C-alpha positions as CSV (number, residue, x, y, z in Angstrom):
1,M,-1.3,26.8,28.3
2,G,-0.9,29.9,26.2
3,E,2.8,29.4,25.7
4,E,2.4,25.7,24.7
5,L,-0.4,26.7,22.2
6,V,1.6,29.4,20.6
7,I,4.7,27.0,20.2
8,L,2.4,24.3,18.7
9,G,0.8,26.7,16.3
10,V,4.2,28.0,15.2
11,L,5.3,24.4,14.5
12,F,2.4,23.8,12.3
13,L,2.9,27.1,10.4
14,I,6.5,26.0,9.9
15,A,5.3,22.6,8.6
16,W,2.9,24.4,6.3
17,G,5.7,26.5,4.8
18,L,8.1,23.6,4.4
19,G,5.3,21.6,3.0
20,R,4.7,24.1,0.3
21,L,8.3,23.9,-0.7
22,G,8.3,20.2,-0.5
23,K,5.4,20.1,-3.1
24,L,7.6,21.6,-5.5
25,I,9.9,18.4,-5.7
26,G,7.0,16.1,-5.1
27,L,7.7,15.3,-1.4
28,P,4.8,14.0,0.7
29,A,3.9,15.5,4.1
30,I,5.1,12.7,6.3
31,P,8.9,13.6,6.2
32,I,8.1,17.3,6.6
33,Y,6.3,16.8,9.8
34,M,9.0,14.5,11.0
35,V,11.6,17.2,10.2
36,V,9.8,19.9,12.0
37,G,9.3,17.7,15.1
38,L,13.2,16.9,14.8
39,L,14.0,20.6,14.6
40,A,11.9,21.4,17.7
41,S,13.0,18.5,19.7
42,P,14.5,19.2,23.1
43,H,17.3,16.8,22.3
44,T,18.6,18.8,19.4
45,G,18.6,22.5,20.6
46,W,18.5,23.6,17.0
47,F,15.4,25.6,17.4
48,P,14.5,28.4,19.8
49,L,11.4,26.5,20.8
50,N,11.3,23.7,23.3
51,Y,8.4,21.2,23.2
52,E,8.1,17.8,24.8
53,A,6.6,14.8,22.9
54,A,4.5,14.0,26.0
55,D,2.7,17.3,25.5
56,V,0.9,15.9,22.4
57,E,1.0,12.2,23.2
58,L,-2.7,11.7,23.5
59,V,-3.4,13.7,20.3
60,A,-0.7,11.8,18.5
61,I,-2.5,8.5,19.5
62,F,-5.7,9.8,18.0
63,G,-3.6,10.4,14.8
64,L,-2.4,6.8,14.7
65,I,-6.0,5.5,15.2
66,L,-7.4,7.6,12.5
67,L,-4.5,6.7,10.2
68,L,-5.4,3.0,10.4
69,F,-9.1,3.7,10.5
70,N,-8.9,5.5,7.2
71,L,-6.7,2.6,5.8
72,G,-9.4,0.1,6.7
73,L,-12.0,2.5,5.3
74,E,-10.3,2.7,1.9
75,F,-9.6,-1.1,1.8
76,D,-11.1,-2.2,-1.6
77,Q,-12.8,-5.6,-0.8
78,D,-14.1,-6.1,-4.3
79,E,-10.6,-5.6,-5.7
80,F,-9.2,-8.0,-3.2
81,F,-11.7,-10.8,-3.5
82,G,-12.4,-10.3,-7.2
83,N,-8.6,-10.7,-8.1
84,A,-7.5,-12.6,-5.0
85,R,-5.5,-15.1,-7.0
86,T,-3.5,-12.7,-9.1
87,L,-3.0,-10.4,-6.2
88,I,-1.8,-13.1,-3.9
89,V,0.8,-14.3,-6.5
90,S,2.2,-10.9,-7.3
91,G,1.8,-9.3,-3.9
92,G,2.6,-12.5,-2.0
93,T,5.8,-13.1,-4.0
94,R,7.0,-9.6,-3.3
95,L,6.2,-9.9,0.4
96,V,8.1,-13.2,0.7
97,I,11.2,-11.8,-1.0
98,N,11.1,-8.6,1.1
99,L,10.5,-10.6,4.4
100,A,13.4,-13.0,3.7
101,T,16.0,-10.4,2.7
102,S,14.9,-8.0,5.4
103,F,15.0,-10.6,8.2
104,A,18.4,-11.9,6.9
105,F,19.7,-8.2,7.1
106,A,18.1,-7.6,10.6
107,W,19.4,-11.0,12.0
108,L,23.0,-10.0,10.9
109,L,22.7,-6.8,12.7
110,G,22.8,-8.8,15.9
111,W,20.4,-6.5,17.9
112,G,18.2,-9.5,19.0
113,T,15.4,-11.7,17.7
114,R,12.6,-9.5,18.7
115,E,14.3,-6.5,17.3
116,A,14.9,-8.4,14.0
117,I,11.2,-9.2,13.7
118,V,10.4,-5.4,14.2
119,I,13.0,-4.3,11.5
120,T,11.7,-6.9,9.2
121,G,8.3,-5.4,9.3
122,M,9.7,-1.9,8.9
123,M,11.6,-2.8,5.7
124,A,9.0,-5.2,4.0
125,T,6.0,-3.1,3.4
126,S,5.3,0.2,1.6
127,S,3.3,3.2,2.8
128,S,-0.2,3.0,1.4
129,A,-0.9,6.6,2.2
130,I,2.0,8.0,0.4
131,I,1.3,5.6,-2.6
132,T,-2.2,6.7,-2.9
133,K,-1.3,10.5,-2.8
134,L,1.5,10.0,-5.4
135,L,-0.8,8.2,-7.8
136,I,-3.3,11.0,-7.5
137,E,-0.8,13.9,-7.7
138,L,1.2,12.4,-10.6
139,R,-2.1,11.7,-12.5
140,R,-1.2,8.0,-13.0
141,L,-4.6,6.5,-11.9
142,A,-5.3,5.6,-15.6
143,N,-1.8,3.9,-16.1
144,R,-1.8,0.2,-17.0
145,E,0.4,-0.6,-14.0
146,T,-1.8,1.3,-11.4
147,P,-4.2,-1.6,-10.7
148,T,-1.2,-3.8,-9.9
149,I,0.2,-1.2,-7.5
150,L,-3.1,-0.8,-5.7
151,G,-3.7,-4.4,-5.6
152,I,-0.3,-4.9,-3.9
153,A,-1.1,-2.2,-1.5
154,V,-4.3,-4.1,-0.6
155,I,-2.3,-7.3,0.1
156,E,0.1,-5.4,2.2
157,D,-2.7,-3.9,4.3
158,V,-4.0,-7.4,5.0
159,F,-0.4,-8.4,5.9
160,V,0.0,-5.3,8.2
161,A,-3.1,-6.4,10.2
162,I,-1.8,-9.9,10.7
163,Y,1.8,-8.8,11.4
164,L,0.9,-6.2,13.9
165,S,-1.2,-8.8,15.8
166,I,1.8,-11.1,15.9
167,V,4.4,-8.4,16.7
168,S,2.2,-7.1,19.5
169,V,2.4,-10.5,21.2
170,V,6.0,-11.2,20.4
171,V,7.4,-7.9,21.7
172,G,5.6,-8.4,25.0
173,G,8.5,-10.7,26.0
174,K,6.4,-13.6,27.2
175,T,8.3,-16.9,27.4
176,D,5.4,-19.4,28.3
177,V,4.1,-21.1,25.2
178,W,0.4,-21.5,26.1
179,P,-0.2,-17.8,27.2
180,V,1.3,-16.7,23.8
181,V,-0.8,-19.3,21.9
182,L,-3.9,-18.1,23.7
183,E,-3.3,-14.5,22.9
184,L,-2.5,-15.2,19.3
185,T,-5.8,-17.2,19.0
186,I,-7.8,-14.4,20.5
187,S,-6.0,-11.9,18.1
188,F,-6.8,-14.0,15.1
189,A,-10.4,-14.7,16.1
190,F,-10.9,-11.0,16.5
191,L,-9.4,-10.5,13.0
192,I,-11.5,-13.1,11.3
193,A,-14.8,-11.9,13.1
194,M,-14.2,-8.3,12.0
195,F,-13.4,-9.4,8.4
196,A,-16.5,-11.6,8.3
197,I,-18.7,-8.6,9.5
198,A,-17.1,-6.4,6.9
199,R,-17.6,-9.0,4.0
200,W,-21.2,-10.0,4.9
201,G,-22.7,-7.6,7.4
202,G,-22.6,-4.3,5.5
203,R,-26.4,-4.0,5.4
204,I,-26.8,-4.5,9.1
205,V,-24.1,-2.0,9.8
206,S,-25.8,0.5,7.5
207,R,-29.1,0.1,9.4
208,V,-27.6,0.5,12.9
209,F,-25.7,3.7,12.1
210,D,-28.1,5.4,9.9
211,T,-28.4,9.2,10.7
212,R,-28.7,12.3,8.6
213,D,-27.0,14.6,11.2
214,D,-23.4,15.1,10.2
215,E,-22.3,16.2,13.7
216,L,-23.8,13.1,15.3
217,F,-22.5,10.9,12.4
218,T,-18.9,12.3,12.9
219,I,-19.1,11.7,16.6
220,M,-20.3,8.2,16.0
221,F,-17.5,7.0,13.7
222,F,-14.8,8.9,15.7
223,G,-16.2,7.1,18.9
224,L,-16.2,3.8,17.2
225,A,-12.5,4.3,16.0
226,V,-11.3,5.2,19.4
227,A,-13.3,2.5,21.2
228,F,-12.2,-0.3,18.9
229,G,-8.6,1.0,19.3
230,G,-8.9,0.5,22.9
231,I,-10.5,-3.0,22.5
232,G,-7.6,-4.0,20.2
233,E,-5.1,-2.8,22.9
234,L,-6.9,-4.8,25.5
235,I,-7.0,-8.0,23.7
236,G,-3.4,-7.7,22.5
237,V,-3.6,-6.8,18.9
238,S,-2.7,-3.0,19.3
239,D,-5.0,0.0,19.1
240,A,-4.0,0.5,15.4
241,I,-5.4,-2.9,14.3
242,G,-8.6,-2.3,16.3
243,A,-9.1,1.0,14.5
244,F,-8.2,-0.6,11.2
245,L,-10.8,-3.4,11.6
246,I,-13.7,-1.0,12.5
247,G,-12.8,1.2,9.5
248,L,-12.9,-2.0,7.4
249,V,-16.5,-2.6,8.7
250,L,-17.8,0.9,8.0
251,G,-16.1,0.7,4.7
252,A,-18.3,-2.1,3.7
253,S,-21.5,-0.2,4.6
254,R,-23.3,2.3,2.2
255,F,-21.9,5.2,4.3
256,R,-18.4,4.7,3.1
257,N,-18.2,7.9,0.9
258,R,-19.8,10.0,3.6
259,V,-17.4,8.7,6.3
260,E,-14.4,9.3,4.0
261,Q,-15.6,12.9,3.3
262,L,-15.8,13.7,7.0
263,A,-12.9,11.6,8.2
264,L,-10.1,12.6,5.8
265,P,-9.6,16.2,7.1
266,M,-9.5,14.8,10.7
267,R,-7.0,12.2,9.6
268,D,-4.7,14.8,8.0
269,V,-4.7,17.0,11.1
270,F,-4.4,14.3,13.8
271,A,-1.8,12.4,11.7
272,A,0.3,15.5,11.6
273,F,0.4,15.4,15.4
274,F,1.5,11.6,15.2
275,F,4.4,12.3,12.8
276,L,5.3,15.6,14.6
277,N,5.3,13.8,17.8
278,F,7.5,11.1,16.6
279,G,10.1,13.6,15.3
280,L,10.1,15.4,18.7
281,A,11.0,12.1,20.4
282,L,14.1,11.6,18.1
283,D,17.5,12.5,19.2
284,V,20.1,13.5,16.5
285,S,23.0,12.4,18.7
286,T,21.7,8.7,18.4
287,F,21.8,8.7,14.6
288,G,25.5,8.1,14.5
289,A,25.0,4.6,15.8
290,V,22.6,3.7,13.1
291,V,23.9,5.6,10.0
292,V,25.6,2.6,8.6
293,P,22.8,0.1,9.2
294,V,20.3,2.6,7.8
295,A,22.5,3.2,4.7
296,V,22.7,-0.7,4.1
297,A,19.0,-1.0,4.6
298,I,18.1,1.8,2.1
299,V,20.5,0.2,-0.5
300,L,19.0,-3.2,0.2
301,T,15.4,-1.9,-0.1
302,L,16.0,0.0,-3.4
303,V,17.8,-3.0,-5.0
304,V,15.2,-5.6,-3.9
305,N,12.2,-3.6,-4.8
306,T,13.6,-2.6,-8.2
307,L,14.3,-6.2,-9.1
308,G,11.0,-7.2,-7.6
309,G,9.3,-4.7,-9.8
310,Q,10.6,-6.5,-12.9
311,L,9.3,-9.8,-11.5
312,I,5.9,-8.3,-10.9
313,A,5.9,-7.0,-14.5
314,W,6.6,-10.5,-15.8
315,Q,3.9,-11.9,-13.6
316,S,1.2,-9.4,-14.5
317,G,2.1,-9.0,-18.2
318,L,3.5,-5.4,-18.0
319,T,6.4,-4.0,-19.8
320,R,9.9,-3.5,-18.1
321,A,9.3,0.2,-18.0
322,E,5.9,-0.2,-16.4
323,G,7.6,-2.6,-13.9
324,F,10.0,0.1,-13.1
325,N,7.2,2.4,-12.4
326,V,5.7,-0.2,-10.0
327,S,8.9,-0.5,-8.1
328,A,9.4,3.2,-7.8
329,M,5.9,3.7,-6.4
330,L,6.4,0.9,-3.8
331,Q,9.8,2.2,-2.5
332,T,8.3,4.5,0.1
333,R,8.1,3.6,3.8
334,G,6.1,5.5,6.3
335,E,3.4,5.0,9.0
336,F,3.7,1.3,9.5
337,A,7.5,1.5,10.2
338,L,6.8,4.3,12.8
339,I,4.0,2.3,14.4
340,L,6.3,-0.7,14.8
341,A,8.9,1.5,16.3
342,T,6.5,3.0,18.7
343,L,5.5,-0.5,19.8
344,A,9.1,-1.4,20.2
345,V,10.0,1.6,22.4
346,G,6.9,0.8,24.6
347,A,8.1,-2.7,25.0
348,G,11.5,-1.7,26.2
349,L,13.4,-3.1,23.1
350,D,16.8,-1.9,21.9
351,N,17.0,1.9,22.1
352,R,18.5,1.9,18.5
353,L,15.2,0.9,16.9
354,A,13.7,4.5,17.4
355,P,16.5,6.3,15.7
356,F,16.8,3.5,13.1
357,A,13.1,3.7,12.2
358,G,13.1,7.6,12.2
359,L,16.2,8.0,9.9
360,Y,15.2,5.1,7.6
361,V,11.5,6.3,7.2
362,L,12.8,9.9,6.7
363,M,15.1,9.0,3.9
364,M,12.8,6.5,2.2
365,A,9.9,8.9,2.4
366,I,12.1,11.4,0.5
367,I,13.9,9.0,-1.9
368,G,10.6,7.1,-2.8
369,P,8.6,10.1,-4.1
370,V,11.6,11.5,-6.0
371,L,12.0,8.2,-7.6
372,A,8.3,8.0,-8.5
373,V,8.2,11.5,-10.0
374,N,11.1,10.6,-12.4
375,S,10.3,6.9,-13.0
376,E,8.5,7.2,-16.4
377,R,11.3,9.3,-17.8
378,A,14.0,6.9,-16.3
379,G,12.1,3.8,-17.4
380,Q,11.9,5.0,-21.1
381,R,15.6,5.6,-21.2
382,L,16.7,2.4,-19.4
383,F,14.2,0.1,-21.2
384,R,13.8,1.7,-24.7
385,P,13.3,-1.0,-27.5
386,R,16.7,-2.1,-29.0
387,A,17.0,-1.9,-32.8
388,V,17.3,-5.5,-34.2
389,P,19.9,-5.8,-37.1
390,V,18.3,-6.8,-40.4
391,P,20.3,-9.1,-42.7
392,A,21.6,-7.5,-45.8
393,A,19.6,-9.7,-48.2
394,V,16.3,-8.9,-46.3
395,A,17.2,-5.1,-46.3
396,A,17.8,-5.2,-50.1
397,E,14.6,-7.1,-50.8
398,E,12.7,-4.7,-48.6
399,G,14.2,-1.7,-50.5
400,E,13.3,-3.1,-53.9
401,R,9.8,-3.7,-52.8
402,R,9.4,-0.2,-51.5
403,R,10.8,1.2,-54.9
404,I,8.2,-0.7,-56.9
405,E,5.4,0.5,-54.6
406,D,6.7,4.2,-55.0
407,E,6.7,3.7,-58.8
408,N,3.2,2.3,-58.9
409,I,1.9,5.1,-56.7
410,A,3.6,7.7,-58.9
411,L,2.0,6.1,-62.1
412,V,-1.5,6.2,-60.5
413,E,-1.1,9.8,-59.3
414,A,0.1,10.9,-62.8
415,A,-2.7,9.0,-64.5
416,L,-5.3,10.7,-62.3
417,A,-3.8,14.1,-62.8
418,G,-3.9,13.7,-66.6
419,E,-0.1,14.0,-67.0
420,S,2.0,12.0,-69.4
421,V,4.2,9.3,-67.8
422,P,7.9,9.7,-68.4
423,A,9.5,7.1,-70.5
424,E,11.8,4.4,-69.0
425,E,15.5,5.1,-69.4
426,G,16.6,3.8,-72.8
427,D,13.2,4.3,-74.5
428,E,13.9,7.9,-75.6
429,N,13.9,6.9,-79.4
430,D,10.7,4.7,-79.1
431,E,7.8,6.2,-81.0
432,E,4.9,7.1,-78.9
433,P,1.6,5.3,-79.8
434,P,-0.8,7.6,-81.5
435,P,-3.5,9.1,-79.3
436,P,-7.0,7.6,-79.4
437,P,-9.7,9.2,-81.4
438,S,-11.2,10.5,-78.3
439,G,-8.0,12.6,-77.5
440,I,-7.7,11.1,-74.0
441,D,-4.3,9.8,-72.9
442,P,-4.5,5.9,-72.7
443,L,-3.2,5.8,-69.1
444,V,-5.8,8.3,-68.0
445,E,-8.6,6.4,-69.9
446,Q,-7.3,3.1,-68.2
447,A,-7.2,4.7,-64.7
448,M,-10.8,6.2,-65.2
449,A,-12.0,2.8,-66.4
450,Q,-10.5,1.0,-63.5
451,S,-12.0,3.5,-61.0
452,D,-15.4,3.1,-62.5
453,S,-15.5,-0.7,-62.9
454,G,-15.4,-1.6,-59.2
455,E,-18.3,-3.1,-57.2
456,G,-21.3,-0.9,-57.1
457,A,-19.9,1.4,-59.8
458,A,-23.2,1.2,-61.8
459,E,-25.2,2.6,-59.0
460,S,-22.8,5.4,-57.9
461,P,-19.7,5.9,-60.2
462,R,-16.6,7.1,-58.3
463,Q,-15.5,10.6,-58.8
464,R,-11.9,11.9,-59.0
465,D,-10.3,12.9,-55.7
466,P,-10.4,16.7,-55.7
467,E,-6.8,16.7,-54.3
468,Y,-5.6,15.5,-57.6
């Protein structure tokens, strides 16, 4: 396998080089890996290397499992259950709007009902992985809108688990009602049981899997992720959801930080295989049949999410500019769309779904981060406060008030400085009053008396400000 290893190593080195260039404009790694896979795909012939997707299929499955495992691991249960009502209102409203518009679009395509369900899932949810990375890289974790963004991502993670369970059954093509009902019942029972363990069984899980050896600990959680991925596949909820649920359980234990520290590097490497493998399976010649649907889907996604950001801002008490930041962060699409496309291809659905998902995710994974990088600047320009016209009478009154205040300040400053106050216009011929016997100007004497006659002056008389 020397030749295959050399080719694979070269592909990852190319991904590293392109990734460094992508960082300059704020691009995440997902579209970079897909582009490298697309370049090396045997369907394109653009690259002097030839590599088949089947050569890395098993490793790509590990990547998919670890992606969802880490997603479950990072699921913030306290955030979800502590602010469930607010999150369900804002995140649920956004999901309902996205699902309705996406399904209407997918239905109008006329590719079939099951295909419409898959496309709806692709367009309705954002990429949690890209959102998290963008918030960290753009240093927006302290922004006012960030808790709302993360809360919506949590709601979407729950939705992904439920939706994948449904799609896994629907795309199977079963027509008998009772077998479908039984399979859905088993799927939801599995979901509820794992969520219950994650919520109330954290201490038990911590005792069972307690070990100080990092090597054995890594083998343990990797084995659990793969095993539960297989269990999920066997009971009909997909391997991705099985991995997500065991990640959810381990995330509720006291080993969460330790698992994250060891699992994140593994996720990054294996996930790169998953995205690279998806790019290898794409055929550029099939893009022509989906260019128009993808373009319409992109425009629809951008418009609906931008308007939805303003609705979320209104619901959450954010400004319109902060609502624009929310919508820009939630524009990205990534791993979930590709997972759905993989399920659709395995179920033998319309062949256009794979190129549709590939081109749509590729474009949105580029457009979304670019919008997020520039959203604060754009939001300030689009939603800057408008100047409210002031009536002439109010403006004149305000001007007179300021003039009187300026004169009073000038009088006090002059008094404290020991200067004589200029006479008002028309009083040039008035005789000045004779100075008091003490030789102190009357205004100065008055100012000194006033400054020393306040409360507590007897105990500590005020001194003149050295500035004057």
